[in-house]
N, C-alpha and C positions, 0 to 999 in steps of 0.2 A: 518649150514649157515648163514653167516655173513650178517648183516644190510646192510654192502658197498656195498656187491655184489647182493643184492637186490636194491638199489639206481640205481646202473650202470643197472642191469637188466630194472628197471621201464624207465630210460633215452633211452633206445636205441630201447623201443618200443613206445614211444611215439616221437620219433627222425624219426623213422623208416629206421635208416641209421647209420652204427658204424662211419662213419667220422664225421657226425652231433653231434652223441651224444657224442664221445670224445670231441669235442671242447665245448660244453655245459657242461661236467663234468672235462674240463680242465687237461686231461691226453693223452696220446698218443694211436694211434688205434691200434697196437701191441698188448698194455698193456689189453686194453678194450677188443679185441678181446680172449685173451687170458684168462681172467679173465671170460668171458661168456662161454668159452671151458669147463671152471674148474667148472663152474656152471650147464654147463647140465652132467659131468662126474659124477658131484656128487651129482646128482639128476637120474640119469642114466637113461635120457630120452633128445630129442632133442624137443628145444624151439623156433626156428626158422627155416622158411625156408628162407636160402640166396638166393637174384633175383640178379643180374646186378647193379640195382640202388636203391632196395627198398627190406627191411626185413620185413615180416610176421610174425606173430605166429602161431605156432603149437595151436593142440588143447589142450597140456598139457603148452604151454604158456600161454595160454588166461587164463587158471583156475591158473596158477603161479599168473599173473599179477594180476589180482583180491585179490588175499590172499598177494602177497607183496605190495599192496598199504594199507591195512588193516592194514599190522604189520610194515609198517613204519609208515604209520599215529599216530598209537599207541605209537611207541616209541618217534616221534617228540610233541606228545601231552603231555607223559609225563616228558620229558625232561623241554621242555617249564615252566612247574609247577614247577621247582626245581631251575631252573637259575633266579632267581627272588632275590634282595635283601633282606635281613632279616626283615630288620626294615620297611619295606613297604609291605601293607594287597596287592598283585598281584596274577597273573596266569591268565588262561583260565578256562572258562566255555564253554561245549560242549553240546547245547541243540537241540533234534528233534522233530518236529511236523508240524502236517497236516495244512491245512486250516483250520481255525476256530477263534471264536471271542475270544477265552480263549488267543489269544496272546496278546490282550490289557494288559490283565491282569501280564500277563510275561513281556510287554515289561515297565509296570510302575515296577515289581519290580525288573528289571534291572537298571532303571532309578534310583529307589534310592538308590540300591546297589552302581551305580559309582559315586555318590555325594558323600557316605562316603567312598568309595575305587577306587577312578579313575585309579589308575592303571590295575583295574581287568579286562580284556575283553571277551566278548562272542562270540560264533560261533555258526550260525544257520545252521540245517540242514533241508530243507523241504523234505516231504516225507508222505505217508501213514502209518497208524498205523505198517503194518510188515515190510515196510522199516527200519522203525524207531526202532521197537524192535531188528531186524538182528543188526542194529548198535550197539546198547544198548547193546545185548547179547556178540558182539566183542570186547566191551572196547571202541568203537570210539564216542560215546554217554556218556556223566554224566547223561544227564536226557532225557525224553521223555514227548510230552504232546498227549497223546491218549483218544479215546473214552469209555467210561466203556462198558462191565466190565472189571475189571484187572487181569490179572491170580496170585492170592495172595501167590501161591507157590512160585513165582519166582521174584516178586516184591514187594519192598516196597514203598509207594504211598500215597498222599496226594490228597483228591476231591476238585478240582478249583470250586470258587463260578460262574461259569459260565456253561450255557447249551445250544448246539446247538439245532436249529430246522430243521426238515428235510420238502422238500417239492419238489416241479417239478418248474424246471426251462425250459423255453418255449418261443417262440417267442410272441410278441403281437398280432399277426394276428391269433395264431391258436386257432382251434374250442375250447379249454378248457378254451381262457385266460377270460373268460366273467366269470368264477366260483369264487368264494372268497377261495374254498378250493379243494382238489383234494382227493377224493374216490378211493379205490384199482380198483373198477370196470371202473373207468374214463379212467386209465390208461393199464387194462392188456393186451387191445391188441395194444397197440401204440408201436412203436420202441424205445425202452429205452437205456439210455446210464446210466452206474451205475459204483461206484468205485468198484476198484480191491482188497479191503481189505477184510479181514474175517471176521470180526467184523462187518462190515458195512452189510454181505449179509445176517447174520444170525438173523438184524437187521429188515430187511427190509424185509425178508420172513417171518417173524412173523407179521408182516403189513399186506401183502399179503395174508396170508393165505396158499401159498401155495409155493416151492421152487424157489426162485427168478431165477435160470438158467433156469426155464419151461417156463418163459416168452418170449416174442420178444426182447432179447438182439441185438439191432444197435451195442455197442459198448462198450468200457471201459474206463477210466480214472483212473489217477493214482494225479493228481491234477488238479482242477477243470477249471484254468484262459483257456486252448484249448480245454477242454470239450464244454464250451462257448461259442468257435467259431463253432464249429459242429453242435452246437442248432442254432445258426445264420442263417447257411445254411441249415436248415432245414433237417437235418439228423437224427433226433430225438429227444427224452424230457428227459433231466437229471433230476436224482433224485442226491439230494445234499442237502447242509444246507446252511441256509440264511446268508445273510449279506456278503458274499464274493465276488458276482457279483454287479455291479452298473446297476441297472435297469432302473435308474430315467432318467428323459431329454429326449436325442434323443437315446437313447438305444433302439435297436429292441427287448431286451427281458425283460420279466415278469417274478415274482417268486408266487409261489402259494402254499401254506402249505398243509401238507398231513391231511387229517381227517379220521379218530380218529387220535387225533394231535401226532406225534411221535417227542420225543425231546431225547436228548443224554447227559448224563452228562460225564464229563471229567475228567481226574485224570494226576496227574504231577507223572510220575513212575521212580524208579532207583532199577538195582539190588540189592538183599540182601547182608547182608554184604560187601556193596561197600565201598573200601577204597577210601575216597575222597581228592582233595587237598583243602588246605585252603580256595581257593577262591569260591570252590564248596561248602564248609560248609557255605562259609557266604553265598551264595545265598539260599541254605536250609533256613538257620536262616531267610534269608529276608523275605521268598515265607510265611513260616509259620508265621511270625508276621503280613504280609500283609491280610494271609487268618481269621487269628483271628479276627483283626482288621477291615474285610471289612463291609462298609456301617457303620460302629459305629460312 
């Protein structure tokens, strides 16, 4: 299967029209149609449902689209780190992470790195730990920022000098808003909005003393910003980490830490035996230096 054919396939899936995709690719419509037919023949399945004006993907086509984007993305990422002048330290670094105060430390590291090597570019991907490790495993990310614990059989890692504090995001007129901290019995019967990532479930189940899925779960979230909008509308209480949502001034929301206190350490991880680009190696050196010299 050629990378060129995957690019053609992605273009048609995005445009949902052969003519529009052919224009985008600067090739003729008959050539594109033939190439797509060859791809379907090679895979032994139909990838498209061809309508009069619109093309939609079959179930097999939807599966291929996700994989094709990963493959093409990995090829582009690899090529970008080779097509650079040899005398300049350059290249691209791909970093994934969730919403955490630790990103301030990552930002400082990138700033320090780019002051010395301004040709280096960085690309950030936002997602929870499950999303980040999926992309890390497939090679689309160089590094991931995740909550402890780390799978030490699968990843190398460094502990970041930051900890996240867990608590409850609620409306300021909530019956619990007067409390200085939140205990398990305060929210066991309340509608909860929780993170979807597996590691968080384990930590919070330990804090509650029971499986978190047995509680009154009103909804789940991937990243907190939109979940905060649900809290504003009174849909529930969001279990989350501190300092991600502005609760000052005219905000309708407030944050209360958990009691007993629950904190989460943070690691930067990468695949074992990873072969890094020059830019990624420089980043790793810089973050190691910044950790060693933190608060010194």
